[in-house]
C-alpha positions as CSV (number, residue, x, y, z in Angstrom):
1,X,0.0,0.0,0.0
2,X,1.4,3.4,-1.0
3,X,1.7,6.5,1.2
4,X,-1.4,8.1,-0.3
5,X,-3.5,5.0,0.2
6,X,-2.3,4.6,3.8
7,X,-3.2,8.3,4.6
8,X,-6.6,7.9,3.1
9,X,-7.3,4.7,4.9
10,X,-6.2,6.1,8.2
11,X,-8.2,9.2,7.7
12,X,-11.3,7.2,6.9
13,X,-10.7,4.7,9.7
14,X,-10.5,7.6,12.2
15,X,-13.6,9.3,10.7
16,X,-11.8,12.4,9.9
17,X,-12.4,14.9,7.1
18,X,-9.6,16.2,4.8
19,X,-10.0,19.5,6.7
20,X,-9.5,17.9,10.2
21,X,-6.2,16.2,9.1
22,X,-5.0,19.3,7.3
23,X,-5.6,21.5,10.4
24,X,-3.9,19.0,12.6
25,X,-0.8,18.8,10.5
26,X,-0.7,22.5,9.4
27,X,-1.3,22.3,5.7
28,X,-4.2,23.0,3.4
29,X,-7.1,20.7,2.8
30,X,-6.2,20.8,-0.9
31,X,-2.7,19.6,-0.1
32,X,-4.0,16.5,1.8
33,X,-6.4,15.8,-1.0
34,X,-3.5,16.0,-3.5
35,X,-1.5,13.5,-1.4
36,X,-4.4,11.1,-1.2
37,X,-5.0,11.2,-4.9
38,X,-1.3,10.6,-5.8
39,X,-1.1,14.2,-7.2
40,X,1.5,15.5,-4.7
41,X,4.9,13.9,-5.2
42,X,7.4,13.6,-2.4
43,X,5.7,15.4,0.5
44,X,8.3,16.9,2.9
45,X,9.7,14.7,5.6
46,X,8.4,17.2,8.1
47,X,4.9,16.7,6.8
48,X,5.2,12.9,6.8
49,X,6.4,13.1,10.4
50,X,3.4,15.2,11.4
51,X,1.0,12.8,9.5
52,X,2.7,9.8,11.4
53,X,2.3,11.5,14.7
54,X,-1.2,12.6,14.0
55,X,-2.3,9.1,13.1
56,X,-0.1,7.5,15.8
57,X,1.9,5.4,13.4
58,X,5.6,5.2,12.7
59,X,7.2,7.1,9.8
60,X,8.7,3.8,8.7
61,X,5.3,2.2,8.5
62,X,3.8,5.2,6.7
63,X,6.4,5.4,3.9
64,X,7.5,1.8,3.6
65,X,5.9,-0.5,1.0
66,X,5.4,-4.1,2.1
67,X,6.0,-6.2,-1.1
68,X,4.5,-9.2,0.7
69,X,1.2,-7.3,1.7
70,X,-1.9,-9.1,0.7
71,X,-2.7,-6.2,-1.8
72,X,0.7,-6.4,-3.4
73,X,0.8,-7.3,-7.0
74,X,2.2,-10.9,-7.4
75,X,4.1,-10.0,-10.6
76,X,5.7,-7.0,-8.9
77,X,6.6,-9.1,-5.9
78,X,8.2,-11.7,-8.2
79,X,10.2,-9.0,-10.0
80,X,11.3,-7.5,-6.7
81,X,12.6,-10.8,-5.4
82,X,14.4,-11.4,-8.7
83,X,16.0,-8.0,-8.6
84,X,17.6,-8.8,-5.2
85,X,20.0,-11.1,-7.2
86,X,21.3,-8.4,-9.5
87,X,24.6,-6.7,-9.1
88,X,24.6,-2.9,-8.2
89,X,25.2,-1.8,-11.8
90,X,22.2,-3.8,-13.0
91,X,20.1,-2.5,-10.3
92,X,21.0,1.1,-11.4
93,X,20.2,0.2,-14.9
94,X,16.8,-1.2,-13.9
95,X,16.1,1.9,-11.9
96,X,17.0,4.2,-14.9
97,X,14.7,2.1,-17.1
98,X,11.8,2.4,-14.6
99,X,12.3,6.1,-14.3
100,X,12.2,6.5,-18.1
101,X,9.0,4.4,-18.2
102,X,7.4,6.5,-15.5
103,X,8.3,9.8,-17.3
104,X,6.9,8.4,-20.5
105,X,3.7,7.4,-18.8
106,X,3.4,10.9,-17.2
107,X,4.0,12.7,-20.6
108,X,1.3,10.4,-22.3
109,X,-1.2,11.1,-19.4
110,X,-0.7,14.9,-19.7
111,X,-0.5,17.4,-16.9
112,X,-2.6,16.9,-13.8
113,X,-5.6,19.1,-13.4
């Protein structure tokens, strides 16, 4: 589960509105909405820490991805396990390829509204 999904799930579990979370951590309601909708990339560590404190979870839990979680994609889990056997240069190449694919996808999708 990604950061955005975790924040959304925690907010709903706690019965809180976007505004309540935003007020608690000192940002705008729109910013929390953008994070939950995967439209805000790389929120500051300060904000992530405030969100973790607000929801009473660890920063590590909030930002880490569990490749073995029940909602994890089995194909991605398999690729992740296989990537562990690569040497550092191949891991760097794989990362470059992934970043290129993500940039390509973003340019095909167009700008966010």
